[in-house]
DRENPA-3360 file (N, C-alpha, C; in nm, 2 decimals, always signed):
BEGIN
1 = MIRIGKIP = +4.71/-14.29/+11.70/+4.71/-14.45/+11.71/+4.89/-14.47/+11.70 ~ +4.94/-14.55/+11.79/+5.05/-14.61/+11.83/+5.07/-14.74/+11.72 ~ +5.18/-14.73/+11.66/+5.20/-14.87/+11.57/+5.32/-14.95/+11.66 ~ +5.30/-15.06/+11.68/+5.38/-15.13/+11.75/+5.41/-15.27/+11.67 ~ +5.54/-15.28/+11.66/+5.58/-15.40/+11.58/+5.58/-15.52/+11.66 ~ +5.50/-15.64/+11.64/+5.47/-15.74/+11.78/+5.56/-15.87/+11.69 ~ +5.68/-15.91/+11.75/+5.72/-16.02/+11.71/+5.64/-16.15/+11.76 ~ +5.62/-16.23/+11.69/+5.50/-16.34/+11.73/+5.56/-16.46/+11.78;
9 = YLNSILFF = +5.68/-16.43/+11.86/+5.74/-16.57/+11.91/+5.73/-16.57/+12.04 ~ +5.71/-16.71/+12.09/+5.70/-16.73/+12.23/+5.81/-16.64/+12.33 ~ +5.94/-16.59/+12.28/+6.03/-16.52/+12.37/+5.97/-16.40/+12.38 ~ +5.88/-16.33/+12.33/+5.81/-16.18/+12.33/+5.67/-16.19/+12.38 ~ +5.63/-16.30/+12.44/+5.49/-16.29/+12.47/+5.45/-16.23/+12.58 ~ +5.57/-16.23/+12.70/+5.52/-16.13/+12.78/+5.51/-16.01/+12.75 ~ +5.59/-15.91/+12.68/+5.58/-15.78/+12.63/+5.41/-15.76/+12.55 ~ +5.34/-15.83/+12.50/+5.25/-15.82/+12.43/+5.12/-15.87/+12.48;
17 = HGLENEPG = +5.11/-15.94/+12.54/+4.99/-16.00/+12.59/+4.88/-15.87/+12.65 ~ +4.96/-15.82/+12.70/+4.90/-15.72/+12.79/+4.83/-15.59/+12.70 ~ +4.90/-15.59/+12.57/+4.89/-15.46/+12.48/+4.76/-15.49/+12.42 ~ +4.74/-15.65/+12.37/+4.62/-15.64/+12.31/+4.50/-15.56/+12.28 ~ +4.48/-15.54/+12.42/+4.34/-15.46/+12.40/+4.36/-15.31/+12.45 ~ +4.48/-15.26/+12.45/+4.51/-15.09/+12.51/+4.44/-15.02/+12.38 ~ +4.37/-14.92/+12.44/+4.32/-14.81/+12.33/+4.42/-14.77/+12.27 ~ +4.43/-14.71/+12.16/+4.51/-14.61/+12.07/+4.65/-14.67/+12.05;
25 = VRLEPLVP = +4.65/-14.84/+12.07/+4.76/-14.90/+12.03/+4.71/-15.03/+11.90 ~ +4.81/-15.02/+11.82/+4.76/-15.11/+11.72/+4.89/-15.20/+11.69 ~ +4.87/-15.33/+11.72/+5.01/-15.43/+11.69/+5.00/-15.47/+11.56 ~ +5.09/-15.48/+11.52/+5.14/-15.54/+11.38/+5.23/-15.66/+11.38 ~ +5.20/-15.79/+11.37/+5.27/-15.91/+11.40/+5.34/-15.90/+11.26 ~ +5.50/-15.89/+11.31/+5.62/-15.91/+11.20/+5.76/-16.00/+11.26 ~ +5.80/-16.09/+11.19/+5.90/-16.14/+11.20/+6.04/-16.05/+11.21 ~ +6.14/-16.08/+11.30/+6.25/-15.99/+11.33/+6.27/-15.91/+11.17;
33 = RALSSAVA = +6.28/-16.02/+11.06/+6.33/-15.93/+10.95/+6.25/-15.84/+10.90 ~ +6.14/-15.89/+10.90/+6.00/-15.78/+10.85/+6.01/-15.65/+10.94 ~ +6.02/-15.66/+11.08/+6.03/-15.56/+11.15/+6.13/-15.44/+11.14 ~ +6.23/-15.54/+11.08/+6.35/-15.45/+11.06/+6.34/-15.37/+10.91 ~ +6.22/-15.40/+10.83/+6.19/-15.33/+10.69/+6.11/-15.24/+10.75 ~ +5.99/-15.27/+10.85/+5.90/-15.17/+10.91/+5.96/-15.05/+10.96 ~ +6.05/-15.07/+11.04/+6.14/-14.97/+11.09/+6.21/-14.86/+11.00 ~ +6.27/-14.92/+10.91/+6.35/-14.87/+10.79/+6.24/-14.78/+10.72;
41 = EDEVDAGP = +6.12/-14.84/+10.71/+6.04/-14.75/+10.62/+5.94/-14.66/+10.68 ~ +5.96/-14.68/+10.83/+5.86/-14.57/+10.90/+5.73/-14.65/+10.92 ~ +5.70/-14.74/+10.92/+5.58/-14.81/+10.93/+5.55/-14.85/+11.08 ~ +5.64/-14.82/+11.17/+5.61/-14.88/+11.33/+5.66/-14.76/+11.38 ~ +5.59/-14.73/+11.53/+5.65/-14.62/+11.57/+5.72/-14.71/+11.69 ~ +5.71/-14.81/+11.72/+5.80/-14.87/+11.83/+5.81/-15.01/+11.82 ~ +5.87/-15.11/+11.91/+5.89/-15.26/+11.89/+6.03/-15.30/+11.93 ~ +6.02/-15.43/+11.94/+6.17/-15.51/+12.00/+6.26/-15.50/+11.84;
49 = VPLVTAWE = +6.31/-15.42/+11.83/+6.41/-15.39/+11.66/+6.49/-15.50/+11.71 ~ +6.54/-15.57/+11.59/+6.66/-15.63/+11.59/+6.77/-15.58/+11.61 ~ +6.90/-15.61/+11.70/+6.98/-15.54/+11.75/+7.09/-15.45/+11.61 ~ +7.08/-15.57/+11.49/+7.18/-15.50/+11.40/+7.10/-15.38/+11.33 ~ +6.95/-15.39/+11.32/+6.86/-15.29/+11.26/+6.88/-15.16/+11.36 ~ +6.88/-15.18/+11.51/+6.89/-15.07/+11.60/+7.00/-14.97/+11.58 ~ +7.12/-15.04/+11.52/+7.23/-14.99/+11.51/+7.21/-14.87/+11.38 ~ +7.17/-14.92/+11.30/+7.12/-14.83/+11.17/+7.00/-14.71/+11.18;
57 = VEDRFLPL = +6.95/-14.70/+11.28/+6.81/-14.63/+11.30/+6.84/-14.53/+11.42 ~ +6.95/-14.49/+11.47/+6.98/-14.42/+11.58/+6.95/-14.28/+11.54 ~ +6.96/-14.24/+11.43/+6.90/-14.10/+11.43/+6.75/-14.07/+11.42 ~ +6.68/-14.18/+11.42/+6.53/-14.14/+11.41/+6.46/-14.21/+11.53 ~ +6.54/-14.33/+11.60/+6.49/-14.41/+11.73/+6.56/-14.41/+11.83 ~ +6.49/-14.41/+11.93/+6.54/-14.41/+12.07/+6.53/-14.51/+12.12 ~ +6.61/-14.53/+12.25/+6.58/-14.67/+12.32/+6.45/-14.65/+12.41 ~ +6.36/-14.73/+12.41/+6.25/-14.73/+12.49/+6.27/-14.81/+12.63;
65 = GDFCISSI = +6.31/-14.70/+12.74/+6.33/-14.78/+12.89/+6.48/-14.85/+12.87 ~ +6.48/-14.96/+12.95/+6.56/-15.04/+12.91/+6.54/-15.19/+12.87 ~ +6.40/-15.21/+12.79/+6.36/-15.31/+12.75/+6.45/-15.38/+12.65 ~ +6.47/-15.50/+12.62/+6.53/-15.58/+12.54/+6.48/-15.72/+12.55 ~ +6.56/-15.83/+12.44/+6.53/-15.98/+12.45/+6.70/-16.01/+12.44 ~ +6.71/-16.07/+12.55/+6.87/-16.12/+12.56/+6.85/-16.24/+12.64 ~ +6.94/-16.34/+12.57/+6.97/-16.48/+12.64/+7.05/-16.47/+12.73 ~ +7.05/-16.51/+12.85/+7.13/-16.53/+12.97/+7.24/-16.63/+12.92;
73 = DRARSILF = +7.22/-16.75/+12.86/+7.30/-16.85/+12.82/+7.26/-16.94/+12.70 ~ +7.19/-17.05/+12.71/+7.10/-17.09/+12.62/+7.00/-17.01/+12.56 ~ +6.99/-16.98/+12.41/+6.87/-16.92/+12.38/+6.76/-17.02/+12.36 ~ +6.78/-17.14/+12.32/+6.70/-17.26/+12.30/+6.60/-17.24/+12.18 ~ +6.63/-17.11/+12.10/+6.50/-17.10/+11.99/+6.61/-17.02/+11.87 ~ +6.74/-17.04/+11.87/+6.84/-17.00/+11.80/+6.92/-17.10/+11.75 ~ +6.89/-17.21/+11.71/+6.94/-17.32/+11.67/+7.00/-17.37/+11.50 ~ +7.14/-17.40/+11.53/+7.24/-17.42/+11.40/+7.21/-17.58/+11.39;
81 = FSKRPFER = +7.16/-17.65/+11.30/+7.17/-17.79/+11.26/+7.29/-17.78/+11.15 ~ +7.35/-17.90/+11.17/+7.46/-17.96/+11.06/+7.48/-18.10/+11.06 ~ +7.51/-18.11/+10.92/+7.53/-18.29/+10.87/+7.68/-18.32/+10.91 ~ +7.74/-18.21/+10.98/+7.92/-18.24/+10.99/+7.93/-18.13/+11.10 ~ +8.05/-18.20/+11.17/+8.08/-18.12/+11.30/+8.10/-17.94/+11.25 ~ +8.10/-17.87/+11.35/+8.09/-17.74/+11.31/+8.26/-17.68/+11.26 ~ +8.30/-17.75/+11.28/+8.47/-17.71/+11.24/+8.50/-17.74/+11.12 ~ +8.40/-17.82/+11.04/+8.44/-17.90/+10.90/+8.31/-17.82/+10.77;
89 = LDGATIGV = +8.30/-17.71/+10.85/+8.20/-17.64/+10.73/+8.27/-17.54/+10.63 ~ +8.40/-17.55/+10.63/+8.44/-17.48/+10.51/+8.40/-17.55/+10.39 ~ +8.34/-17.44/+10.33/+8.32/-17.49/+10.17/+8.13/-17.55/+10.19 ~ +8.08/-17.50/+10.28/+7.93/-17.57/+10.27/+7.86/-17.46/+10.22 ~ +7.73/-17.51/+10.23/+7.62/-17.44/+10.18/+7.53/-17.44/+10.34 ~ +7.53/-17.31/+10.35/+7.44/-17.29/+10.48/+7.32/-17.21/+10.48 ~ +7.18/-17.30/+10.50/+7.07/-17.27/+10.49/+7.03/-17.15/+10.59 ~ +6.98/-17.02/+10.57/+6.94/-16.94/+10.66/+6.77/-16.89/+10.65;
97 = TNQTSTSV = +6.68/-16.92/+10.78/+6.59/-16.89/+10.76/+6.54/-16.73/+10.74 ~ +6.48/-16.71/+10.64/+6.41/-16.55/+10.58/+6.37/-16.47/+10.70 ~ +6.36/-16.52/+10.83/+6.30/-16.46/+10.92/+6.39/-16.36/+11.00 ~ +6.52/-16.38/+10.98/+6.66/-16.33/+11.07/+6.68/-16.23/+11.04 ~ +6.73/-16.13/+11.13/+6.79/-16.02/+11.10/+6.91/-16.03/+11.18 ~ +6.92/-16.05/+11.28/+7.06/-16.07/+11.38/+7.11/-16.15/+11.40 ~ +7.02/-16.28/+11.41/+7.08/-16.41/+11.44/+7.19/-16.46/+11.33 ~ +7.13/-16.43/+11.19/+7.23/-16.49/+11.10/+7.39/-16.41/+11.15;
105 = RLLKTLLT = +7.36/-16.27/+11.14/+7.49/-16.21/+11.18/+7.59/-16.26/+11.29 ~ +7.50/-16.32/+11.40/+7.59/-16.37/+11.52/+7.62/-16.51/+11.41 ~ +7.55/-16.59/+11.36/+7.61/-16.74/+11.30/+7.71/-16.67/+11.22 ~ +7.74/-16.57/+11.15/+7.87/-16.57/+11.06/+7.99/-16.50/+11.13 ~ +7.96/-16.45/+11.27/+8.07/-16.45/+11.37/+8.14/-16.55/+11.42 ~ +8.01/-16.65/+11.44/+8.08/-16.75/+11.52/+8.16/-16.83/+11.43 ~ +8.09/-16.86/+11.32/+8.18/-16.95/+11.19/+8.28/-16.88/+11.20 ~ +8.30/-16.77/+11.18/+8.46/-16.71/+11.16/+8.55/-16.71/+11.28;
113 = NAWRVRPA = +8.48/-16.68/+11.41/+8.56/-16.66/+11.50/+8.56/-16.76/+11.59 ~ +8.44/-16.85/+11.64/+8.44/-16.96/+11.71/+8.49/-17.09/+11.66 ~ +8.41/-17.09/+11.54/+8.48/-17.22/+11.47/+8.56/-17.23/+11.36 ~ +8.63/-17.09/+11.34/+8.71/-17.08/+11.23/+8.67/-17.14/+11.09 ~ +8.60/-17.13/+11.01/+8.53/-17.19/+10.90/+8.51/-17.07/+10.81 ~ +8.53/-17.10/+10.66/+8.46/-17.01/+10.55/+8.38/-17.08/+10.49 ~ +8.23/-17.09/+10.49/+8.11/-17.15/+10.42/+8.13/-17.08/+10.28 ~ +8.07/-17.19/+10.18/+8.11/-17.14/+10.03/+7.98/-17.02/+10.00;
121 = RFAHVDWP = +7.88/-17.06/+10.07/+7.76/-16.97/+10.04/+7.65/-16.98/+10.14 ~ +7.55/-16.88/+10.15/+7.45/-16.85/+10.25/+7.31/-16.89/+10.12 ~ +7.21/-16.96/+10.15/+7.13/-16.99/+10.06/+7.00/-16.98/+10.20 ~ +6.87/-17.00/+10.12/+6.77/-17.01/+10.18/+6.77/-17.15/+10.26 ~ +6.70/-17.17/+10.34/+6.67/-17.31/+10.42/+6.61/-17.40/+10.31 ~ +6.67/-17.51/+10.31/+6.63/-17.63/+10.21/+6.69/-17.77/+10.24 ~ +6.67/-17.77/+10.35/+6.69/-17.94/+10.39/+6.61/-18.05/+10.31 ~ +6.67/-18.17/+10.28/+6.81/-18.18/+10.30/+6.93/-18.17/+10.24;
129 = NNDAFLLI = +6.93/-18.05/+10.16/+7.02/-18.00/+10.04/+7.11/-17.91/+10.12 ~ +7.08/-17.85/+10.23/+7.19/-17.79/+10.29/+7.29/-17.87/+10.35 ~ +7.40/-17.80/+10.38/+7.47/-17.86/+10.48/+7.47/-17.85/+10.60 ~ +7.40/-17.72/+10.62/+7.37/-17.69/+10.75/+7.26/-17.57/+10.76 ~ +7.21/-17.57/+10.86/+7.11/-17.45/+10.81/+7.08/-17.39/+10.99 ~ +7.01/-17.26/+10.97/+6.97/-17.20/+11.08/+6.80/-17.19/+11.11 ~ +6.77/-17.22/+11.18/+6.60/-17.14/+11.23/+6.63/-17.09/+11.36 ~ +6.52/-17.02/+11.38/+6.51/-16.90/+11.49/+6.35/-16.92/+11.54;
137 = GDEALIHR = +6.35/-16.86/+11.66/+6.20/-16.84/+11.72/+6.11/-16.97/+11.72 ~ +6.03/-16.93/+11.72/+5.91/-17.09/+11.71/+5.94/-17.19/+11.59 ~ +5.94/-17.16/+11.51/+6.03/-17.27/+11.41/+6.16/-17.34/+11.50 ~ +6.23/-17.29/+11.56/+6.34/-17.35/+11.62/+6.31/-17.43/+11.74 ~ +6.20/-17.37/+11.80/+6.15/-17.44/+11.91/+6.09/-17.59/+11.89 ~ +5.99/-17.59/+11.76/+5.95/-17.69/+11.71/+6.00/-17.80/+11.67 ~ +6.14/-17.75/+11.63/+6.24/-17.87/+11.60/+6.34/-17.88/+11.68 ~ +6.33/-17.84/+11.81/+6.41/-17.83/+11.93/+6.47/-17.98/+11.94;
145 = RGVKDYPH = +6.41/-18.07/+11.91/+6.44/-18.22/+11.96/+6.54/-18.28/+11.85 ~ +6.55/-18.21/+11.72/+6.62/-18.26/+11.61/+6.57/-18.28/+11.51 ~ +6.66/-18.28/+11.39/+6.62/-18.30/+11.26/+6.71/-18.40/+11.19 ~ +6.60/-18.51/+11.13/+6.68/-18.61/+11.06/+6.81/-18.58/+10.99 ~ +6.91/-18.65/+10.99/+7.01/-18.63/+10.92/+7.10/-18.53/+10.93 ~ +7.05/-18.46/+11.03/+7.18/-18.34/+11.09/+7.16/-18.37/+11.25 ~ +7.28/-18.46/+11.28/+7.36/-18.48/+11.42/+7.39/-18.37/+11.50 ~ +7.45/-18.28/+11.43/+7.49/-18.17/+11.50/+7.43/-18.04/+11.52;
153 = VADLGEVW = +7.40/-18.02/+11.66/+7.33/-17.90/+11.68/+7.37/-17.80/+11.78 ~ +7.40/-17.65/+11.73/+7.46/-17.58/+11.82/+7.33/-17.46/+11.84 ~ +7.30/-17.45/+11.99/+7.25/-17.32/+12.06/+7.35/-17.20/+12.03 ~ +7.30/-17.09/+11.98/+7.41/-17.01/+11.91/+7.40/-16.92/+12.04 ~ +7.34/-16.88/+12.14/+7.33/-16.84/+12.25/+7.40/-16.89/+12.33 ~ +7.42/-17.02/+12.35/+7.50/-17.10/+12.44/+7.65/-17.11/+12.38 ~ +7.68/-17.12/+12.24/+7.83/-17.07/+12.19/+7.86/-16.97/+12.23 ~ +7.79/-16.87/+12.20/+7.84/-16.72/+12.23/+7.89/-16.70/+12.37;
161 = HKWTGLPF = +7.79/-16.76/+12.48/+7.83/-16.75/+12.59/+7.93/-16.84/+12.63 ~ +7.98/-16.94/+12.60/+8.07/-17.00/+12.62/+8.20/-16.96/+12.57 ~ +8.19/-16.86/+12.45/+8.31/-16.81/+12.39/+8.35/-16.64/+12.48 ~ +8.25/-16.60/+12.50/+8.26/-16.45/+12.58/+8.23/-16.46/+12.69 ~ +8.15/-16.54/+12.77/+8.11/-16.51/+12.89/+7.98/-16.40/+12.92 ~ +7.94/-16.38/+12.81/+7.83/-16.28/+12.82/+7.69/-16.31/+12.78 ~ +7.60/-16.26/+12.80/+7.46/-16.28/+12.69/+7.45/-16.22/+12.58 ~ +7.36/-16.26/+12.52/+7.34/-16.23/+12.39/+7.23/-16.12/+12.35;
169 = VFARWLVR = +7.25/-16.00/+12.30/+7.12/-15.92/+12.29/+7.04/-15.93/+12.16 ~ +6.94/-15.99/+12.13/+6.89/-16.04/+12.01/+6.82/-15.91/+11.97 ~ +6.73/-15.82/+12.06/+6.67/-15.71/+12.02/+6.65/-15.60/+12.11 ~ +6.65/-15.50/+12.10/+6.62/-15.37/+12.17/+6.51/-15.33/+12.15 ~ +6.41/-15.30/+12.25/+6.31/-15.18/+12.23/+6.35/-15.05/+12.17 ~ +6.29/-15.02/+12.08/+6.31/-14.88/+12.02/+6.15/-14.79/+12.00 ~ +6.18/-14.65/+12.01/+6.07/-14.60/+11.98/+6.09/-14.49/+11.89 ~ +6.02/-14.43/+11.83/+6.04/-14.29/+11.73/+6.10/-14.19/+11.85;
177 = ADLPDADK = +6.17/-14.13/+11.76/+6.23/-14.03/+11.85/+6.12/-13.89/+11.87 ~ +6.07/-13.89/+11.75/+5.93/-13.75/+11.76/+5.81/-13.78/+11.81 ~ +5.81/-13.90/+11.86/+5.71/-13.95/+11.92/+5.66/-13.88/+12.04 ~ +5.53/-13.82/+12.10/+5.52/-13.73/+12.19/+5.55/-13.80/+12.33 ~ +5.65/-13.74/+12.41/+5.68/-13.78/+12.56/+5.58/-13.85/+12.63 ~ +5.48/-13.82/+12.61/+5.36/-13.89/+12.71/+5.35/-14.02/+12.64 ~ +5.32/-14.03/+12.52/+5.33/-14.16/+12.48/+5.44/-14.26/+12.49 ~ +5.58/-14.21/+12.48/+5.66/-14.30/+12.55/+5.65/-14.33/+12.65;
185 = ARLVSMLD = +5.61/-14.24/+12.75/+5.60/-14.28/+12.91/+5.48/-14.37/+12.94 ~ +5.39/-14.40/+12.82/+5.25/-14.48/+12.84/+5.31/-14.61/+12.81 ~ +5.40/-14.62/+12.70/+5.47/-14.72/+12.62/+5.54/-14.81/+12.74 ~ +5.63/-14.74/+12.81/+5.70/-14.77/+12.91/+5.60/-14.84/+13.05 ~ +5.53/-14.76/+13.05/+5.39/-14.80/+13.17/+5.32/-14.93/+13.12 ~ +5.33/-14.96/+12.99/+5.24/-15.04/+12.97/+5.31/-15.18/+12.95 ~ +5.47/-15.18/+12.91/+5.53/-15.27/+12.90/+5.58/-15.35/+13.05 ~ +5.60/-15.24/+13.13/+5.62/-15.27/+13.25/+5.53/-15.37/+13.31;
193 = ASIAEGWA = +5.38/-15.33/+13.31/+5.26/-15.38/+13.33/+5.24/-15.52/+13.31 ~ +5.27/-15.54/+13.16/+5.26/-15.67/+13.10/+5.35/-15.72/+13.11 ~ +5.49/-15.73/+13.13/+5.59/-15.85/+13.19/+5.52/-15.84/+13.34 ~ +5.50/-15.79/+13.42/+5.46/-15.80/+13.57/+5.32/-15.90/+13.57 ~ +5.24/-15.88/+13.50/+5.10/-15.97/+13.46/+5.14/-16.10/+13.42 ~ +5.25/-16.11/+13.33/+5.26/-16.22/+13.27/+5.31/-16.31/+13.33 ~ +5.41/-16.31/+13.43/+5.51/-16.38/+13.53/+5.37/-16.41/+13.65 ~ +5.30/-16.31/+13.68/+5.18/-16.36/+13.80/+5.09/-16.44/+13.73;
201 = HFERVVAP = +5.05/-16.45/+13.61/+4.95/-16.51/+13.53/+5.02/-16.62/+13.43 ~ +5.12/-16.65/+13.46/+5.20/-16.69/+13.33/+5.12/-16.84/+13.30 ~ +5.08/-16.91/+13.34/+4.99/-17.03/+13.28/+4.87/-16.97/+13.18 ~ +4.80/-16.88/+13.22/+4.71/-16.86/+13.15/+4.76/-16.77/+13.01 ~ +4.85/-16.70/+13.04/+4.93/-16.59/+12.93/+4.98/-16.72/+12.83 ~ +5.05/-16.83/+12.88/+5.12/-16.91/+12.76/+5.02/-17.02/+12.70 ~ +4.93/-17.05/+12.78/+4.86/-17.16/+12.74/+4.81/-17.20/+12.61 ~ +4.77/-17.08/+12.54/+4.73/-17.10/+12.45/+4.86/-17.15/+12.32;
209 = RVADLNMS = +4.97/-17.14/+12.36/+5.07/-17.16/+12.27/+5.14/-17.34/+12.28 ~ +5.08/-17.41/+12.39/+5.10/-17.54/+12.41/+5.08/-17.63/+12.33 ~ +4.99/-17.61/+12.24/+4.95/-17.73/+12.09/+5.04/-17.70/+12.01 ~ +5.07/-17.58/+11.97/+5.12/-17.55/+11.83/+5.27/-17.57/+11.85 ~ +5.33/-17.55/+11.98/+5.49/-17.55/+12.03/+5.52/-17.68/+12.08 ~ +5.40/-17.78/+12.11/+5.46/-17.90/+12.17/+5.52/-17.87/+12.30 ~ +5.50/-17.77/+12.39/+5.56/-17.74/+12.50/+5.46/-17.76/+12.64 ~ +5.50/-17.79/+12.75/+5.42/-17.80/+12.86/+5.47/-17.67/+12.91;
217 = IEEMREYL = +5.37/-17.64/+13.00/+5.36/-17.50/+13.06/+5.50/-17.47/+13.14 ~ +5.54/-17.58/+13.21/+5.68/-17.56/+13.29/+5.80/-17.52/+13.19 ~ +5.78/-17.63/+13.04/+5.88/-17.60/+12.98/+5.91/-17.46/+12.93 ~ +5.79/-17.37/+12.89/+5.79/-17.24/+12.84/+5.84/-17.17/+12.98 ~ +5.80/-17.20/+13.12/+5.87/-17.10/+13.20/+5.99/-17.13/+13.17 ~ +6.08/-17.26/+13.20/+6.19/-17.28/+13.19/+6.27/-17.18/+13.07 ~ +6.20/-17.20/+12.94/+6.26/-17.12/+12.84/+6.25/-16.96/+12.86 ~ +6.17/-16.91/+12.93/+6.16/-16.77/+12.93/+6.24/-16.72/+13.03;
225 = QGFRFRMT = +6.28/-16.81/+13.11/+6.35/-16.78/+13.27/+6.51/-16.77/+13.18 ~ +6.52/-16.81/+13.08/+6.65/-16.83/+13.01/+6.67/-16.69/+12.96 ~ +6.57/-16.57/+12.97/+6.60/-16.46/+12.88/+6.61/-16.36/+13.00 ~ +6.65/-16.27/+12.97/+6.64/-16.13/+13.07/+6.56/-16.00/+12.95 ~ +6.47/-15.93/+13.00/+6.39/-15.87/+12.93/+6.41/-15.70/+12.97 ~ +6.51/-15.69/+13.05/+6.57/-15.53/+13.09/+6.70/-15.55/+13.08 ~ +6.80/-15.42/+13.02/+6.92/-15.44/+13.00/+7.00/-15.43/+13.12 ~ +7.09/-15.49/+13.15/+7.20/-15.47/+13.26/+7.32/-15.42/+13.19;
233 = AAEQQAIE = +7.43/-15.40/+13.27/+7.58/-15.40/+13.25/+7.63/-15.49/+13.13 ~ +7.61/-15.62/+13.16/+7.63/-15.74/+13.10/+7.57/-15.73/+12.96 ~ +7.45/-15.70/+12.94/+7.40/-15.68/+12.81/+7.48/-15.55/+12.73 ~ +7.50/-15.46/+12.79/+7.56/-15.34/+12.74/+7.72/-15.38/+12.69 ~ +7.78/-15.46/+12.76/+7.90/-15.52/+12.74/+7.91/-15.61/+12.59 ~ +7.81/-15.70/+12.59/+7.77/-15.77/+12.49/+7.72/-15.71/+12.38 ~ +7.68/-15.60/+12.38/+7.61/-15.56/+12.26/+7.76/-15.47/+12.17 ~ +7.85/-15.41/+12.28/+7.96/-15.34/+12.24/+8.06/-15.43/+12.17;
241 = RFQKLDAA = +8.09/-15.55/+12.24/+8.15/-15.68/+12.21/+8.12/-15.72/+12.04 ~ +7.99/-15.75/+12.05/+7.93/-15.80/+11.92/+7.92/-15.71/+11.83 ~ +7.92/-15.58/+11.83/+7.94/-15.47/+11.74/+8.05/-15.47/+11.67 ~ +8.16/-15.48/+11.72/+8.31/-15.48/+11.68/+8.34/-15.60/+11.60 ~ +8.29/-15.72/+11.66/+8.30/-15.85/+11.59/+8.24/-15.86/+11.44 ~ +8.11/-15.80/+11.47/+8.03/-15.79/+11.36/+8.11/-15.69/+11.24 ~ +8.11/-15.57/+11.29/+8.18/-15.49/+11.19/+8.32/-15.55/+11.11 ~ +8.39/-15.61/+11.22/+8.52/-15.67/+11.16/+8.48/-15.79/+11.06;
249 = ARENNTAS = +8.36/-15.89/+11.07/+8.30/-15.99/+11.00/+8.32/-15.92/+10.84 ~ +8.19/-15.83/+10.86/+8.15/-15.75/+10.76/+8.29/-15.70/+10.66 ~ +8.35/-15.62/+10.71/+8.47/-15.58/+10.65/+8.52/-15.69/+10.58 ~ +8.60/-15.82/+10.67/+8.65/-15.91/+10.60/+8.58/-15.98/+10.51 ~ +8.47/-15.99/+10.51/+8.35/-16.03/+10.38/+8.37/-15.94/+10.28 ~ +8.37/-15.83/+10.28/+8.38/-15.72/+10.18/+8.51/-15.74/+10.12 ~ +8.62/-15.75/+10.20/+8.73/-15.77/+10.14/+8.74/-15.87/+10.05 ~ +8.68/-16.01/+10.07/+8.72/-16.13/+10.05/+8.67/-16.11/+9.91;
257 = SRS = +8.57/-16.06/+9.89/+8.46/-16.04/+9.78/+8.53/-15.99/+9.68 ~ +8.60/-15.86/+9.69/+8.69/-15.81/+9.59/+8.80/-15.87/+9.59 ~ +8.85/-15.95/+9.63/+8.98/-16.01/+9.62/+8.97/-16.11/+9.47;
% end
């Protein structure tokens, strides 16, 4: 049985709709942070692993084909809501959803480098008590039209793209290095087929999500067309750029906590 971590967000639906009834495959619904934990504990064999976790498990997991989740420009579902302009968030309390692994690290990078502010602390999402807060995935889509008392909204994919000119890679598909080669090849074939079928039969695939996300079929199509699901040279460049910035930010935070 091949255990696959399934991110239950709309931005991953093209990967998974075709795997639901595959023999010998078990899908484990996991938000990104939970998938990171499952990978660390060897509880899954493959999945779209959050980028920052992918860096940590390179000794045990390999890239599965060239599959990824990358926002070309606007991500639309990585949203940062603030009571005041982002450049005035020095000393702020920032709420962060407990679903995120990579997006919170992107947020910290942008706070430091794009907006040049240093919040006082990061906490759980608890509006209206947070000065600002981060939502991701379907929760962000549900609140995409805004949140009362938080007039400033930033799409972190868009902010990153404007700042760097690059896409942002939120996840890479990884597979256990010791999984048999035949299983790895089968997974690549299944994902290829699932993506192709998903675009070919788009309305049927996404229709079950219309009500809970309050999105039309065409809104979903536009949303998913804003992502790339396979790596290009731009994605590789983006990963390398973010890895350097993330390492620098973490080093600075460590130094600050010691001072």
